[in-house]
N, C-alpha and C positions, 0 to 999 in steps of 0.2 A: 679253460683246458687245453686249447687253441690255442692259444695267445703265449702261454705257458712253453708248450714242446716248440714252437717258434722259437723263443728266446734261449732256450736249450739250445738246439739245432745252432744259431748262429752264433751263442757263446763258444758252441763246440767249433764253429768254424774260425771263430778266433786264435782259439788253442792251436789249432791244425794250423793253422799257417804263421803261427809262430818257429815252429819245426824250421822252415824255410826261410824265416828273416835274417839278417843280419844283425849278429849279437848288439846287445846295448855297450857304447863308449865306456870302458873300463874306467873307473873316477878313483881318485885316492884315498885314503885313510881316511875315514870319519866322514867323508860326502856320500848324499843320498846315492843311490844305485838304483836305478826303476829294474822290478821284477817282470817279465815277461807275464801277461795274464795277469796283474794287479788290477784289483778292480779300480772304477774311477767312476764318478759323479754320474755319466749316462752309457760308458761301455768298458771294457775290461783294454788295458794297453796293450798292443802290438806292435813294434816298430814296422814300419813299410821300409823294404828296401831300398838300398841306393839307385837303384838302375831304374827301380820305378819311379821312384821320385824324379830323376833325370826326364827319362819317357813322360810323365806327368808334365813336366813343365815346358818342355818343346811339346809336347800339345797343346797347350795355353799360349805358345809361340810368346813367351816372355820375352821380355825387352826391359831395358835401363829405364824404361818411363814408364813402365807398369806401376802397380801400387798390389801388393800380393797380402793376401792375409789366409795365414791355414787357420781353420776350423776344427780344434781339438789335437793343439800343435805336439804334445808328447817333451820327448828329447829334443826337437829343435830342428831336425835332419833337415825337415821341407825348406825354412825359413832361413836354416843356413846354406842351404844348395842355393838355394835362389837368389841369396847375396853374393853367393863365393861364385856361384859358375855365371850368373846371368846380368850380372850387376844392377840387382834391382834391390829397393827398398821394399822391406817383407816383415811382416807383423804375425804372430803368432795368437791364439786367444788359449789360454789352458787354464781350467779348472783347479786341478793339483797346482798349492804354491808349491811343491818340493823339487815337480817337475820344472816351472818355471823358474827357479835360481838354477836346476843344474842347464836349463837351454842356455841362461845368460852366461853363465859358466862356458858351456861349450861353441859359443856363437865369439868368446872372449878368444879362449883359442885359436879358434880357427880364422881369426884376423879380422871378422866382419862384426863388431860389436857396435859400430857408428852404423851399420845397412840395417841391422832386427831391430825388432821394439817384440820383447812377449810380455803379453797382458793377461793378469789372473783374474778370469772373468769366465762369467757363463757366455755360452757362442749363445743362448738365446736372447741376452739381456746386454750384450754389447753391440756398439754399433762396429759394423763394417762396411756400412752402404758405398764410399768409397774408394772402394777396393775397384779394381779392374781386371785382378784374375783373384779365385777363391778357389783354393783347394782342402780336402779335405777326405778324410778313412773314417766313416760314421756306420754305423745300420741304418737300413733301409726306412727304418721308421723315424729316424732323426731326421734322415736325406729328407722326406714328405712332410716333416715340421716346417724344415728350413724352406721348401717350396716354395711358400709365397713371399717370405719376403726378398728371395733370390730373383724371382720373375718382378719384383719393382725395383731391383736395380737398374743401374743405367745399360740400354741396348747397346748388345757387343761387350759385355762381359762375359769373361769366359770362368769356368767351371768344372774340375775334374775333381772325380772321384775315384778313389780307390777301392774295386770290387763291387760297391756298391750303386746301383741304377736309383731314378726317379719315379719308379713307379711307371707311370703313360707318358711319361716327355720323356720321347725316345731322343737317346743322344745324339749329336751333330756327329761326333767322331767316335768308334771305338779301339782301342790298342791292347797290345801286352805284352812283357817281355817276363821272364824267367818263370812262367806258368801264370802269372798275375795281371787280371787285367784293369784299364784305366779307361774311364768315361768323361766325354768333355760334353757339355753342353754352353753354347752362347744362348745368351741373353737375348729375347726376340723384342723387336720395337711392338707395341701395342696397336694394331690397323684395325681392329673391330672395327664396325662402323660404315655410314652414310659418306664416301666421299666425292666433292664435285669437281669434275675436270671440266674444261671447256667445251667440251663436245659432247659433256652430258653426266651422269650419275654414277658412281662404281659400288654397289654394295657387299659388304667383305664379310666373312664369318673365318672365326680363327678360333684353331686349338695349337697351345705352342709357339712353333716354327711354322706350322703347317698352316694353308689359308686356301681357301675359293671362294667365288661369286660369281656375281652377274654385274655387265653392265648395260644402262638404256641409254641410247640417245634420246634427243630431243623432239626425236618422230616417234617415241616408244617403242623402239626396234632394240630388241637385248639380243647379247652373247654373252656365252659363257667366260669368267677370268680364268685363263689355262697356264699351264705351265710356270706354276710357282714357284717361287724361292724365297724364303728370308732366311737372313742370315745376319743379326745384329739389326742394325741401323737402313741394309743393303736391300732392296729387295729388286725382283722381277716378276714378268708375266707376261701375258699374251692377252690381246685380244682380237679375235679374226686372225686378220694376216698380221698384225701389229703389235710391234714388242717394246715391251717398255723394261727401261730401268732404271734405279736413282736411289735416293737414298730418303728415309721417313727422318724427319723433326720436329717430335709432337706431335701436333695437329697438322703439319703439312708435306706431303711427299714434291721430291722434283728431280727430274733428271733429262733423260734421251728416251727419244722413242724412233723406231724405225715403222714407216707403213708398211713394208713389203722387207725380205732380207736384202733385195740388191739397192732401197731405198737412202739416202742421207738422211744421216741422226737429225732429229730437229727437239728442241725443247718441251715439254711436258713439265705441269705441276696439278697437284691436286691439293684440296682441304677438307679438311674432317668437318662435314655437318654437325653444329649443336643443337 
């Protein structure tokens, strides 16, 4: 009963949201025209306001070198906006074949057919692992179902969701426009484990972008790893009075260290113990 109520409440949210959304683009006679609230494979269709689409893409700091994927791309507005306003190649994954064809027509009309692609497919069965930016407007349980796949993507991948979060994975940024909220996550590098440094070992525990740990030197003395920050591949932390910053690349870390705030930076590196 609880799951039925939850689904009903979320469906009501989408229907109510439709009243605030921009209307679907008018189509010529005989062409498919989507109806707000129509049923899809996993969610009903509600368009995302153009202002929020732009906000989401700006939050993700989209650049022409990025690869954007929109999961459940509907009428293609996010994909088309990414291509037209941010100069990026963008792909939409959409289950409804009529929506896919509508998106292709819309992209043609907006002059970005060469920069956009629309795939008729299931977001849980279609490969988007090479994306550097992922956008979506899905229900919470779908976000949660996608979460393991997203966390296995390349560190630094940016993920933006309209309206819904990812449970206990806290967003790196939250923003809003016209009463609508967007959430940004940056896929963190996987750093949990024991790391060997020149002057000791560091044992790290990780939960998404949050981590802490203990450093032990060769004499058996220990310090807490503090002032931690992990944003994609970029990492920083402190051990005692020493501050470290650098980049994670698989099983290695390297960067610069200051023994004291006024000290000159020196190189440091660490290797993950197998």
